[in-house]
LOZAPA-949491 format. One record per residue (C-alpha): residue in one letter; x negated, y, z. Coordinates in steps of 0.1 Angstrom, whole numbers, plus 5000, padded with zeros to 4 digits. Example, Ala and Ser with C-alpha at 12.3 -4.5 7.8 and 13.67 -1.06 7.14 Angstrom:
// residues 2
A487749555078;S486349895071;
END
This chain:
// residues 257
M400486295387;M402286155417;G405485955411;G407786185430;H406486475409;H406986285377;A410586225387;A411086595396;S409686705362;G412086475344;A415086605364;A413886965357;A413686895320;W417186765319;V418487065338;A416787305314;V418187135284;A421687035295;S422687305320;T424387635312;A423487785345;P421288095347;F417588025338;A418587715318;L418287675280;G421687505275;W420587335242;Y422687025249;P425387135273;V427286865293;D429786875321;P428686915358;L428786545365;G426786485334;I424086725346;V423886545380;S423886195366;G421586295338;A419086455363;L418886115381;L418585915349;T415986145334;A414086135367;G413985765364;A412985785327;A410086015337;L408585705355;L409085465326;P405585505312;D404085365344;I405885035339;D402484945321;H400884905355;R401584575373;S400284705406;G402085035404;T404985155426;I407485125397;A406584765391;H408084695425;A411184915422;L413584625415;P411784295420;P411484045404;V412784205372;T410484515372;T407584295382;V407884075352;L408584375329;A405384545341;R403284245333;L404784215298;V404484595290;E400884605304;H399884325281;F401484455249;S400784825254;G396984785259;G396884865296;H397585165318;R397885505301;R397685365266;G400785275246;T403485385270;H401685725274;S401585805237;V403685965210;L404585615199;G405685535234;V408185825234;L409585705201;A409785345213;F411485415246;T413985655229;A414785395202;L415185125228;A417685345248;A419585405215;A419685035207;L420784935242;G423485195240;R425085005211;I425384675231;T428884645244;A431184365256;D434884335259;V435884275295;P439384195306;V441184495322;L438184725317;G438084695279;S434884775260;V431884805284;A428484945275;V426384665289;G423084775274;A423385125287;G424384995320;I421384775324;L419085055314;S420785285339;V420285045367;L416585025359;L416185405357;M418185455389;G415885205406;F412785395394;A414185725406;L415085595440;K411685435445;A409785745435;L411885975456;K411485725486;I415185685490;A415185305484;G413985065510;G413484695506;P414484495474;V418084435485;R418784805494;S417084905461;W419284685441;V422484785459;L421885155456;A420785135419;L423884915410;S426185145430;L424985465414;S424985315379;L428585195384;F429585535395;V428085705365;A429585445342;V433085505356;Y433085875361;A430585985334;P431085735305;E429785985280;N426285925293;N425985645267;V425885925241;W423086125257;L421185845273;P418485835245;L417986205249;A417486175287;V414985885282;G413086075256;L412886385277;G411786195308;V409086005290;A407786315274;A407786495307;H405686215322;I403086225294;V402786605297;G402186565334;D399486305330;L397986515302;L397286785328;T395186545349;H391486475345;Q392186125332;G394386235303;V396386015280;M395785845246;L398386045227;L397685875193;W397585515206;P396985255190;F394485475172;R391385555192;I389885875178;K386385935191;R384686275194;P382686375163;R378986385171;A378986755162;L381286825191;Q379486615218;R377286905228;V380187165230;P380487285267;G383487135284;I384486905255;N383986595277;R386686715300;I389186765272;W388286485247;R387086185266;S384885915253;S387785665258;G389785845232;C392086005258;V392986375256;S393086585287;L393986945297;P392886905333;L394787205348;I395787015379;G392686795383;R393286475402;A396786335411;G397986485444;S395686785442;W396687125456;R396987245420;E399486975413;W401487085443;M401287455433;L402787355399;M405387105410;V406887285440;P408687545418;V409487275392;T411087065419;L412987365433;Y414287435398;A415587075395;V417287105428;Y418787445419;G420187305386;T421686995403;V423287185432;H424687445408;A426287155388;L427586995420;L429287315431;G430687365396;G432087015397;V433687075431;R435387395418;I436787215388;W438086935411;L439787175435;A441387365406;A442787055391;
END
């Protein structure tokens, strides 16, 4: 699936879970600013699994930091669409977000600052900006990512509480998106479960259970196909709808204050 569509699917997942607007689930309701900032952070988290590809777009989101990270993750995760695109990957990224959220530092005047969550927020903002083609060169990417993360930290400090949820949702949305392509994902990595010989002659089994151990439900075919666009246009519109609804709600609260 294309990077921009991954980001949109993450934002849509956050809107569905956190918004109380019509057509949303509202399982984890947050205030309007939390919906907007969470949509951006979850959009970035929906690109996290592709940090396993040193030549990918995300590896160049915030150089040189993301470039080095991509090389390390690619090495330890077994390559592209392996460890980071698995159930273990979802758990690992979510646990990492929770652990980083516990790292704080006492800063004069500001008091206790969530340093770990701030660092992760910068990375996720950088990923989202890159995928949505908002960022330009390295300097602009860093300035925008740092500025947005600082704004979220100041005006939506409760994001440290729900950041692991946003990361888990985003990563899961990414894996589901790639599961729908013909390449599929290795859901049970590091275990490589091969097809039993008895199933090798079943019609269509090669498209669902590949010899590499990847599982696929190729409803959208190749990345960027017309089927992907048919699926992701309404998903993107839903994400925009939820974000705009939250923005308008926030403006109404501000005017009433």
